C-alpha positions as a Python dict, from the first residue, in 0.01 Angstrom:
ca = {
    (1, 'X'): (0, 0, 0),
    (2, 'X'): (-67, 41, 349),
    (3, 'X'): (65, 365, 482),
    (4, 'X'): (-15, 512, 796),
    (5, 'X'): (120, 864, 997),
    (6, 'X'): (65, 1225, 951),
    (7, 'X'): (489, 1201, 867),
    (8, 'X'): (426, 1011, 539),
    (9, 'X'): (169, 1264, 456),
    (10, 'X'): (459, 1511, 337),
    (11, 'X'): (593, 1244, 120),
    (12, 'X'): (285, 1217, -51),
    (13, 'X'): (219, 1513, -116),
    (14, 'X'): (566, 1583, -268),
    (15, 'X'): (496, 1270, -503),
    (16, 'X'): (195, 1447, -598),
    (17, 'X'): (366, 1786, -617),
    (18, 'X'): (599, 1655, -836),
    (19, 'X'): (370, 1377, -1054),
    (20, 'X'): (137, 1743, -1141),
    (21, 'X'): (439, 1910, -1203),
    (22, 'X'): (547, 1634, -1481),
    (23, 'X'): (236, 1605, -1662),
    (24, 'X'): (242, 2005, -1678),
    (25, 'X'): (570, 1988, -1833),
    (26, 'X'): (468, 1670, -2088),
    (27, 'X'): (141, 1876, -2149),
    (28, 'X'): (360, 2179, -2290),
    (29, 'X'): (428, 1951, -2565),
    (30, 'X'): (93, 1724, -2608),
    (31, 'X'): (-162, 1866, -2451),
    (32, 'X'): (-470, 2010, -2606),
    (33, 'X'): (-235, 2315, -2801),
    (34, 'X'): (-441, 2589, -2970),
    (35, 'X'): (-469, 2592, -3402),
    (36, 'X'): (-257, 2911, -3388),
    (37, 'X'): (-52, 3043, -3086),
    (38, 'X'): (55, 3416, -3181),
    (39, 'X'): (323, 3449, -2870),
    (40, 'X'): (459, 3084, -3000),
    (41, 'X'): (426, 2933, -2607),
    (42, 'X'): (211, 2641, -2721),
    (43, 'X'): (270, 2499, -3056),
    (44, 'X'): (392, 2188, -3158),
    (45, 'X'): (726, 2067, -3048),
    (46, 'X'): (857, 1800, -3279),
    (47, 'X'): (867, 1441, -3307),
    (48, 'X'): (1109, 1336, -2981),
    (49, 'X'): (978, 1624, -2766),
    (50, 'X'): (632, 1474, -2839),
    (51, 'X'): (718, 1136, -2717),
    (52, 'X'): (899, 1281, -2402),
    (53, 'X'): (592, 1467, -2355),
    (54, 'X'): (335, 1188, -2355),
    (55, 'X'): (635, 969, -2077),
    (56, 'X'): (607, 1297, -1902),
    (57, 'X'): (234, 1319, -1890),
    (58, 'X'): (137, 958, -1843),
    (59, 'X'): (390, 929, -1573),
    (60, 'X'): (294, 1252, -1403),
    (61, 'X'): (-81, 1106, -1401),
    (62, 'X'): (38, 818, -1253),
    (63, 'X'): (247, 950, -961),
    (64, 'X'): (-66, 1211, -880),
    (65, 'X'): (-282, 912, -872),
    (66, 'X'): (-53, 710, -671),
    (67, 'X'): (26, 1000, -436),
    (68, 'X'): (-352, 1062, -364),
    (69, 'X'): (-427, 676, -283),
    (70, 'X'): (-147, 672, -56),
    (71, 'X'): (-207, 1036, 114),
    (72, 'X'): (-587, 893, 198),
    (73, 'X'): (-459, 639, 407),
    (74, 'X'): (-270, 945, 608),
    (75, 'X'): (-574, 1036, 804),
    (76, 'X'): (-483, 1410, 718),
    (77, 'X'): (-711, 1650, 852),
    (78, 'X'): (-850, 1961, 686),
    (79, 'X'): (-519, 2224, 728),
    (80, 'X'): (-273, 1934, 572),
    (81, 'X'): (-551, 1844, 286),
    (82, 'X'): (-595, 2219, 192),
    (83, 'X'): (-190, 2287, 200),
    (84, 'X'): (-148, 1967, -19),
    (85, 'X'): (-429, 2121, -235),
    (86, 'X'): (-246, 2371, -280),
    (87, 'X'): (70, 2199, -367),
    (88, 'X'): (-75, 2018, -609),
    (89, 'X'): (-264, 2240, -801),
    (90, 'X'): (11, 2489, -854),
    (91, 'X'): (182, 2353, -1132),
    (92, 'X'): (-145, 2387, -1330),
    (93, 'X'): (-157, 2792, -1318),
    (94, 'X'): (82, 2828, -1611),
    (95, 'X'): (-29, 2474, -1808),
    (96, 'X'): (-158, 2516, -2114),
    (97, 'X'): (-519, 2315, -2210),
    (98, 'X'): (-511, 1963, -2128),
    (99, 'X'): (-729, 1668, -2209),
    (100, 'X'): (-998, 1905, -2349),
    (101, 'X'): (-1067, 2182, -2643),
    (102, 'X'): (-1372, 2351, -2482),
    (103, 'X'): (-1180, 2593, -2302),
    (104, 'X'): (-1117, 2750, -2704),
    (105, 'X'): (-1516, 2734, -2705),
    (106, 'X'): (-1584, 2928, -2385),
    (107, 'X'): (-1325, 3203, -2530),
    (108, 'X'): (-1485, 3187, -2857),
    (109, 'X'): (-1855, 3155, -2721),
    (110, 'X'): (-1733, 3516, -2495),
    (111, 'X'): (-1622, 3673, -2812),
    (112, 'X'): (-1940, 3613, -3003),
    (113, 'X'): (-2119, 3767, -2712),
    (114, 'X'): (-1906, 4073, -2714),
    (115, 'X'): (-1923, 4095, -3099),
    (116, 'X'): (-2320, 4063, -3070),
    (117, 'X'): (-2377, 3726, -3213),
    (118, 'X'): (-2637, 3506, -3129),
    (119, 'X'): (-2455, 3223, -2946),
    (120, 'X'): (-2779, 3034, -2901),
    (121, 'X'): (-2822, 3027, -3290),
    (122, 'X'): (-2487, 2982, -3438),
    (123, 'X'): (-2074, 2831, -3329),
    (124, 'X'): (-1753, 2992, -3302),
    (125, 'X'): (-1754, 2928, -3680),
    (126, 'X'): (-1912, 3288, -3730),
    (127, 'X'): (-1601, 3460, -3606),
    (128, 'X'): (-1358, 3633, -3810),
    (129, 'X'): (-1021, 3410, -3818),
    (130, 'X'): (-824, 3742, -3786),
    (131, 'X'): (-1023, 3908, -3567),
    (132, 'X'): (-1105, 3895, -3121),
    (133, 'X'): (-1166, 3509, -3098),
    (134, 'X'): (-1088, 3388, -3406),
    (135, 'X'): (-774, 3191, -3312),
    (136, 'X'): (-978, 3032, -3008),
    (137, 'X'): (-1277, 2978, -3314),
    (138, 'X'): (-1017, 2765, -3497),
    (139, 'X'): (-874, 2566, -3176),
    (140, 'X'): (-1207, 2465, -3138),
    (141, 'X'): (-1333, 2053, -3150),
    (142, 'X'): (-1458, 1974, -3481),
    (143, 'X'): (-1740, 1884, -3313),
    (144, 'X'): (-1857, 2197, -3122),
    (145, 'X'): (-1748, 2439, -3476),
    (146, 'X'): (-2099, 2466, -3582),
    (147, 'X'): (-2264, 2409, -3275),
    (148, 'X'): (-2463, 2676, -3046),
    (149, 'X'): (-2341, 2699, -2683),
    (150, 'X'): (-2512, 2482, -2420),
    (151, 'X'): (-2433, 2712, -2146),
    (152, 'X'): (-2602, 2960, -1953),
    (153, 'X'): (-2576, 3342, -1982),
    (154, 'X'): (-2377, 3341, -1633),
    (155, 'X'): (-2107, 3163, -1717),
    (156, 'X'): (-2138, 3325, -2125),
    (157, 'X'): (-2111, 3662, -1890),
    (158, 'X'): (-1761, 3519, -1775),
    (159, 'X'): (-1678, 3404, -2061),
    (160, 'X'): (-1745, 3761, -2235),
    (161, 'X'): (-1532, 3929, -1961),
    (162, 'X'): (-1229, 3709, -2036),
    (163, 'X'): (-1263, 3813, -2421),
    (164, 'X'): (-1279, 4147, -2339),
    (165, 'X'): (-998, 4155, -2092),
    (166, 'X'): (-769, 4011, -2308),
    (167, 'X'): (-883, 4064, -2708),
    (168, 'X'): (-953, 3703, -2751),
    (169, 'X'): (-539, 3652, -2758),
    (170, 'X'): (-467, 3278, -2676),
    (171, 'X'): (-238, 3291, -2383),
    (172, 'X'): (-362, 3539, -2134),
    (173, 'X'): (-769, 3397, -2227),
    (174, 'X'): (-678, 3038, -2115),
    (175, 'X'): (-475, 3181, -1821),
    (176, 'X'): (-777, 3395, -1701),
    (177, 'X'): (-1029, 3125, -1755),
    (178, 'X'): (-798, 2908, -1569),
    (179, 'X'): (-823, 3169, -1270),
    (180, 'X'): (-1209, 3108, -1274),
    (181, 'X'): (-1135, 2721, -1264),
    (182, 'X'): (-901, 2750, -957),
    (183, 'X'): (-1165, 2980, -778),
    (184, 'X'): (-1469, 2726, -843),
    (185, 'X'): (-1189, 2441, -647),
    (186, 'X'): (-1157, 2696, -393),
    (187, 'X'): (-1567, 2699, -354),
    (188, 'X'): (-1528, 2272, -341),
    (189, 'X'): (-1235, 2302, -110),
    (190, 'X'): (-1454, 2522, 124),
    (191, 'X'): (-1778, 2386, 105),
    (192, 'X'): (-1648, 1996, 178),
    (193, 'X'): (-1539, 2025, 530),
    (194, 'X'): (-1838, 2202, 588),
    (195, 'X'): (-2108, 1925, 450),
    (196, 'X'): (-1876, 1665, 582),
    (197, 'X'): (-1961, 1826, 991),
    (198, 'X'): (-2359, 1848, 890),
    (199, 'X'): (-2349, 1419, 831),
    (200, 'X'): (-2081, 1373, 1115),
    (201, 'X'): (-1785, 1251, 860),
    (202, 'X'): (-1435, 1336, 841),
    (203, 'X'): (-1370, 1679, 679),
    (204, 'X'): (-997, 1577, 583),
    (205, 'X'): (-1159, 1262, 400),
    (206, 'X'): (-1396, 1489, 249),
    (207, 'X'): (-1140, 1700, 106),
    (208, 'X'): (-931, 1404, 20),
    (209, 'X'): (-1198, 1229, -212),
    (210, 'X'): (-1360, 1519, -331),
    (211, 'X'): (-1114, 1777, -364),
    (212, 'X'): (-790, 1610, -394),
    (213, 'X'): (-901, 1371, -634),
    (214, 'X'): (-672, 1374, -977),
    (215, 'X'): (-1013, 1340, -1190),
    (216, 'X'): (-1105, 1741, -1064),
    (217, 'X'): (-720, 1844, -1044),
    (218, 'X'): (-691, 1706, -1411),
    (219, 'X'): (-1020, 1805, -1552),
    (220, 'X'): (-1093, 2181, -1369),
    (221, 'X'): (-747, 2300, -1278),
    (222, 'X'): (-569, 2104, -1626),
    (223, 'X'): (-886, 2103, -1867),
    (224, 'X'): (-1074, 2408, -1755),
    (225, 'X'): (-1424, 2254, -1770),
    (226, 'X'): (-1708, 2496, -1629),
    (227, 'X'): (-1848, 2174, -1434),
    (228, 'X'): (-1610, 2253, -1137),
    (229, 'X'): (-1804, 2625, -1129),
    (230, 'X'): (-2145, 2458, -1149),
    (231, 'X'): (-2025, 2209, -884),
    (232, 'X'): (-1861, 2481, -642),
    (233, 'X'): (-2150, 2701, -629),
    (234, 'X'): (-2363, 2426, -618),
    (235, 'X'): (-2180, 2263, -333),
    (236, 'X'): (-2210, 2632, -161),
    (237, 'X'): (-2552, 2690, -174),
    (238, 'X'): (-2647, 2355, -42),
    (239, 'X'): (-2446, 2432, 250),
    (240, 'X'): (-2628, 2745, 303),
    (241, 'X'): (-2922, 2583, 251),
    (242, 'X'): (-2849, 2350, 541),
    (243, 'X'): (-2765, 2619, 798),
    (244, 'X'): (-3095, 2755, 726),
    (245, 'X'): (-3012, 3049, 492),
    (246, 'X'): (-3184, 2905, 178),
    (247, 'X'): (-3280, 3194, 7),
    (248, 'X'): (-2868, 3264, -54),
    (249, 'X'): (-2848, 2855, -100),
    (250, 'X'): (-3135, 2948, -361),
    (251, 'X'): (-2973, 3221, -538),
    (252, 'X'): (-2641, 3011, -579),
    (253, 'X'): (-2790, 2709, -717),
    (254, 'X'): (-2964, 2939, -952),
    (255, 'X'): (-2652, 3061, -1057),
    (256, 'X'): (-2497, 2731, -1071),
    (257, 'X'): (-2763, 2655, -1312),
    (258, 'X'): (-2678, 2969, -1545),
    (259, 'X'): (-2383, 2777, -1598),
    (260, 'X'): (-2452, 2423, -1682),
    (261, 'X'): (-2865, 2304, -1647),
    (262, 'X'): (-2796, 1969, -1410),
    (263, 'X'): (-2749, 2148, -1116),
    (264, 'X'): (-3132, 2208, -1087),
    (265, 'X'): (-3120, 1867, -941),
    (266, 'X'): (-2955, 2083, -614),
    (267, 'X'): (-3256, 2342, -634),
    (268, 'X'): (-3534, 1994, -580),
    (269, 'X'): (-3295, 1878, -273),
    (270, 'X'): (-3278, 2250, -117),
    (271, 'X'): (-3705, 2240, -166),
    (272, 'X'): (-3692, 1912, 38),
    (273, 'X'): (-3446, 2032, 267),
    (274, 'X'): (-3685, 2356, 299),
    (275, 'X'): (-3987, 2153, 314),
    (276, 'X'): (-3896, 1959, 581),
    (277, 'X'): (-3794, 2221, 792),
    (278, 'X'): (-4133, 2429, 747),
    (279, 'X'): (-4399, 2445, 1022),
    (280, 'X'): (-4805, 2369, 924),
    (281, 'X'): (-4946, 2091, 739),
    (282, 'X'): (-4841, 1870, 474),
    (283, 'X'): (-4980, 2113, 196),
    (284, 'X'): (-4815, 2389, 380),
    (285, 'X'): (-4494, 2248, 398),
    (286, 'X'): (-4447, 2148, 37),
    (287, 'X'): (-4575, 2473, -101),
    (288, 'X'): (-4290, 2642, 80),
    (289, 'X'): (-4032, 2396, -13),
    (290, 'X'): (-4116, 2408, -415),
    (291, 'X'): (-4197, 2781, -456),
    (292, 'X'): (-3966, 2906, -182),
    (293, 'X'): (-3648, 2799, -343),
    (294, 'X'): (-3828, 2758, -665),
    (295, 'X'): (-3902, 3141, -668),
    (296, 'X'): (-3599, 3232, -592),
    (297, 'X'): (-3385, 3030, -836),
    (298, 'X'): (-3635, 3141, -1103),
    (299, 'X'): (-3566, 3526, -1035),
    (300, 'X'): (-3192, 3460, -1011),
    (301, 'X'): (-3210, 3240, -1400),
    (302, 'X'): (-3451, 3569, -1511),
    (303, 'X'): (-3275, 3842, -1447),
    (304, 'X'): (-2933, 3672, -1533),
    (305, 'X'): (-3044, 3574, -1878),
    (306, 'X'): (-3185, 3925, -1907),
    (307, 'X'): (-2875, 4129, -1779),
    (308, 'X'): (-2611, 3909, -2037),
    (309, 'X'): (-2843, 4000, -2322),
    (310, 'X'): (-2827, 3650, -2492),
    (311, 'X'): (-3154, 3590, -2453),
    (312, 'X'): (-3382, 3257, -2334),
    (313, 'X'): (-3230, 3050, -2649),
    (314, 'X'): (-3039, 2849, -2387),
    (315, 'X'): (-3377, 2668, -2278),
    (316, 'X'): (-3384, 2532, -2639),
    (317, 'X'): (-2988, 2413, -2667),
    (318, 'X'): (-2947, 2167, -2388),
    (319, 'X'): (-2978, 1889, -2594),
    (320, 'X'): (-2694, 1943, -2816),
    (321, 'X'): (-2464, 1764, -2631),
    (322, 'X'): (-2659, 1462, -2680),
    (323, 'X'): (-2597, 1463, -3020),
    (324, 'X'): (-2248, 1333, -2999),
    (325, 'X'): (-2187, 1007, -2896),
    (326, 'X'): (-1923, 922, -2635),
    (327, 'X'): (-1847, 549, -2587),
    (328, 'X'): (-1911, 581, -2196),
    (329, 'X'): (-2320, 617, -2192),
    (330, 'X'): (-2438, 285, -2166),
    (331, 'X'): (-2801, 426, -2295),
    (332, 'X'): (-2635, 530, -2624),
    (333, 'X'): (-2451, 245, -2682),
    (334, 'X'): (-2693, 28, -2603),
    (335, 'X'): (-2922, 230, -2873),
    (336, 'X'): (-2674, 186, -3100),
    (337, 'X'): (-2628, -135, -3141),
    (338, 'X'): (-2997, -207, -3102),
    (339, 'X'): (-3051, 6, -3427),
    (340, 'X'): (-2730, -107, -3588),
    (341, 'X'): (-2905, -473, -3534),
    (342, 'X'): (-3228, -359, -3658),
    (343, 'X'): (-3069, -201, -3943),
    (344, 'X'): (-2925, -555, -4064),
    (345, 'X'): (-3191, -766, -3983),
    (346, 'X'): (-3504, -473, -4107),
    (347, 'X'): (-3350, -230, -4306),
    (348, 'X'): (-3451, -4, -4087),
    (349, 'X'): (-3319, 338, -3966),
    (350, 'X'): (-3070, 320, -3650),
    (351, 'X'): (-3132, 708, -3555),
    (352, 'X'): (-3454, 675, -3415),
    (353, 'X'): (-3362, 368, -3242),
    (354, 'X'): (-3122, 482, -3075),
    (355, 'X'): (-3274, 850, -2997),
    (356, 'X'): (-3548, 578, -2832),
    (357, 'X'): (-3309, 440, -2615),
    (358, 'X'): (-3123, 724, -2511),
    (359, 'X'): (-3498, 891, -2411),
    (360, 'X'): (-3551, 616, -2199),
    (361, 'X'): (-3230, 627, -2014),
    (362, 'X'): (-3266, 1007, -1952),
    (363, 'X'): (-3610, 947, -1773),
    (364, 'X'): (-3542, 657, -1563),
    (365, 'X'): (-3224, 907, -1476),
    (366, 'X'): (-3541, 1166, -1365),
    (367, 'X'): (-3739, 890, -1193),
    (368, 'X'): (-3471, 799, -985),
    (369, 'X'): (-3386, 1157, -924),
    (370, 'X'): (-3753, 1228, -852),
    (371, 'X'): (-3749, 895, -648),
    (372, 'X'): (-3410, 1003, -387),
    (373, 'X'): (-3623, 1323, -357),
    (374, 'X'): (-3920, 1151, -263),
    (375, 'X'): (-3745, 931, 15),
    (376, 'X'): (-3580, 1242, 128),
    (377, 'X'): (-3919, 1418, 155),
    (378, 'X'): (-4006, 1128, 383),
    (379, 'X'): (-3694, 1156, 615),
    (380, 'X'): (-3577, 814, 495),
    (381, 'X'): (-3309, 906, 305),
    (382, 'X'): (-2999, 1240, 351),
    (383, 'X'): (-3125, 1485, 153),
    (384, 'X'): (-2769, 1575, 58),
    (385, 'X'): (-2671, 1198, -35),
    (386, 'X'): (-3018, 1145, -216),
    (387, 'X'): (-2851, 1436, -444),
    (388, 'X'): (-2519, 1306, -489),
    (389, 'X'): (-2671, 961, -557),
    (390, 'X'): (-2939, 1123, -773),
    (391, 'X'): (-2642, 1314, -963),
    (392, 'X'): (-2468, 1002, -1032),
    (393, 'X'): (-2800, 828, -1175),
    (394, 'X'): (-2863, 1120, -1404),
    (395, 'X'): (-2467, 1100, -1538),
    (396, 'X'): (-2466, 711, -1626),
    (397, 'X'): (-2842, 720, -1761),
    (398, 'X'): (-2749, 1035, -2025),
    (399, 'X'): (-2711, 1032, -2358),
    (400, 'X'): (-2342, 1165, -2298),
    (401, 'X'): (-2137, 1106, -2072),
    (402, 'X'): (-1748, 1254, -2068),
    (403, 'X'): (-1513, 1137, -1757),
    (404, 'X'): (-1537, 1475, -1542),
    (405, 'X'): (-1930, 1448, -1543),
    (406, 'X'): (-1898, 1185, -1286),
    (407, 'X'): (-1769, 1436, -1089),
    (408, 'X'): (-2137, 1623, -1038),
    (409, 'X'): (-2227, 1359, -781),
    (410, 'X'): (-1925, 1193, -651),
    (411, 'X'): (-1784, 1515, -511),
    (412, 'X'): (-2140, 1546, -372),
    (413, 'X'): (-2080, 1198, -188),
    (414, 'X'): (-1724, 1276, -113),
    (415, 'X'): (-1907, 1451, 207),
    (416, 'X'): (-2175, 1221, 266),
    (417, 'X'): (-2107, 856, 194),
    (418, 'X'): (-2089, 665, 510),
    (419, 'X'): (-2046, 311, 373),
    (420, 'X'): (-1654, 221, 244),
    (421, 'X'): (-1870, 11, -47),
    (422, 'X'): (-1943, 375, -239),
    (423, 'X'): (-1587, 526, -178),
    (424, 'X'): (-1417, 234, -309),
    (425, 'X'): (-1652, 272, -606),
    (426, 'X'): (-1593, 633, -650),
    (427, 'X'): (-1180, 575, -559),
    (428, 'X'): (-1121, 359, -810),
    (429, 'X'): (-1354, 513, -1095),
    (430, 'X'): (-1177, 817, -1030),
    (431, 'X'): (-849, 654, -1072),
    (432, 'X'): (-926, 484, -1389),
    (433, 'X'): (-1141, 773, -1572),
    (434, 'X'): (-784, 975, -1567),
    (435, 'X'): (-665, 790, -1827),
    (436, 'X'): (-980, 742, -2076),
    (437, 'X'): (-837, 1049, -2240),
    (438, 'X'): (-540, 1190, -2350),
    (439, 'X'): (-339, 1483, -2262),
    (440, 'X'): (-447, 1606, -2637),
    (441, 'X'): (-820, 1549, -2580),
    (442, 'X'): (-882, 1250, -2787),
    (443, 'X'): (-1010, 962, -2673),
    (444, 'X'): (-744, 621, -2794),
    (445, 'X'): (-882, 310, -2773),
    (446, 'X'): (-585, 210, -2565),
    (447, 'X'): (-736, 476, -2309),
    (448, 'X'): (-993, 232, -2256),
    (449, 'X'): (-765, -20, -2181),
    (450, 'X'): (-558, 141, -1904),
    (451, 'X'): (-902, 248, -1751),
    (452, 'X'): (-1011, -132, -1718),
    (453, 'X'): (-619, -213, -1610),
    (454, 'X'): (-645, 98, -1322),
    (455, 'X'): (-984, -74, -1244),
    (456, 'X'): (-876, -418, -1187),
    (457, 'X'): (-552, -271, -989),
    (458, 'X'): (-760, -54, -767),
    (459, 'X'): (-1025, -362, -682),
    (460, 'X'): (-754, -615, -606),
    (461, 'X'): (-581, -359, -410),
    (462, 'X'): (-860, -252, -188),
    (463, 'X'): (-946, -678, -167),
    (464, 'X'): (-599, -692, -33),
    (465, 'X'): (-607, -422, 234),
    (466, 'X'): (-886, -582, 357),
    (467, 'X'): (-818, -918, 320),
    (468, 'X'): (-423, -877, 485),
    (469, 'X'): (-523, -561, 747),
    (470, 'X'): (-873, -515, 832),
    (471, 'X'): (-790, -332, 1104),
    (472, 'X'): (-614, -41, 899),
    (473, 'X'): (-741, 323, 831),
    (474, 'X'): (-885, 302, 464),
    (475, 'X'): (-1008, 586, 254),
    (476, 'X'): (-1245, 828, 437),
    (477, 'X'): (-1231, 653, 752),
    (478, 'X'): (-1208, 935, 1049),
    (479, 'X'): (-912, 949, 1281),
    (480, 'X'): (-906, 1081, 1648),
    (481, 'X'): (-692, 1399, 1526),
    (482, 'X'): (-1030, 1536, 1267),
    (483, 'X'): (-1228, 1520, 1588),
    (484, 'X'): (-959, 1708, 1811),
    (485, 'X'): (-928, 1976, 1460),
    (486, 'X'): (-1278, 1984, 1424),
    (487, 'X'): (-1480, 1930, 1728),
    (488, 'X'): (-1796, 2117, 1619),
    (489, 'X'): (-1913, 1847, 1417),
    (490, 'X'): (-2289, 1753, 1357),
    (491, 'X'): (-2504, 1563, 1147),
    (492, 'X'): (-2759, 1677, 886),
    (493, 'X'): (-3039, 1569, 1094),
    (494, 'X'): (-2952, 1803, 1419),
    (495, 'X'): (-2940, 2089, 1191),
    (496, 'X'): (-3291, 2240, 1161),
    (497, 'X'): (-3301, 2466, 820),
    (498, 'X'): (-3506, 2759, 962),
    (499, 'X'): (-3895, 2801, 804),
    (500, 'X'): (-3823, 3195, 776),
    (501, 'X'): (-3508, 3145, 579),
    (502, 'X'): (-3268, 3409, 589),
}
């Protein structure tokens, strides 16, 4: 699997583009197709084409994963990696939704806001099946049909704009939502090299591990998850904060929070950056760090909520996702197992046991975030790296875990991780979790088998590389060309945040 040289990068770029195109072609037959498409484009194609679609979809995903793995060993710089990203993302522009039906919820919720429904009290089932957004509501996954929106007002404003511009018609609405997803990808691609330079890492390697990551492409460009928008706004906000523009950074983090609330973790670490750079005694620095970014982001939250006209109901809906059991959540699995065991032994209700374990896990995740922030404030941990670790801990200990949730923290770590162990874990998990969900959005048992096999194969390949070629370049290793192209790399410790803000 060893491959070096910029010349091979072009081959792997083509292989990845072909894989993405094959995955999209298969998705036209086996993607997360709507219940009804008045245009007749995204409809079931029959048994033979369905079988061919699955072969194309899984074959394309595998080609993309292999191309990504090999491309990481070429040591490509920023320009080449950005070109590769365009090539790999382009096929998804015309794809139906892949791996998830969430985009139908987004469109339906946008139509609900447009019609004056309270999205934080009722679900998409309130929409008229024959009216705007009716086809999207009919296509929403069963768990979410009567579930209030867990998203913030800023995202719902965007969804409302999509519903208004398209009348809720499925194909144009999905394609317009994809433009938002691709814009999110552009934000991530802009921020990663800047974060990497601030931390003395390779910008090209950060793009490879973060933006070219097949898990990101499949679930943001393909699946249209709004997690991409949250991550993009959060990363750009952190870049601004690192450069002393913490007011603008706090605004963007506040907007990210108004997409999905886990972005609030980034606000804590922005506060650490501001506090460490402030002048004066400990109390004054802590006060500025806590209240400065908090006041700015709080103002953004209030203003966005008022402008959105959806009210503050989003505060009460943040726990709705935790009601859905996902096998990737260790705390939910443990709680369910303990609850069922106690039911068999003592006849007790298993639900309170499961909820207690989930709450303990969430509390442990919050505690780890606070510990990372404390260590960062004390100068024992880089603040941005602590953000990445904190988000990973939050995901791992949350009551609901989806494959794309891993991206919250790993995209940050792509720009800050110095050791090969962290990179290797991110690489293997990113490759494996791409197989956990079908293109149709379901989660079959064989998806976990495929993911386990990819984990095993990835571990073997990484060990073999280190055993047979200890001097070979590994993913994320900086090459001399990167230094030549980006000579102004600095470290976060040498870049101070100015106390005056912007």
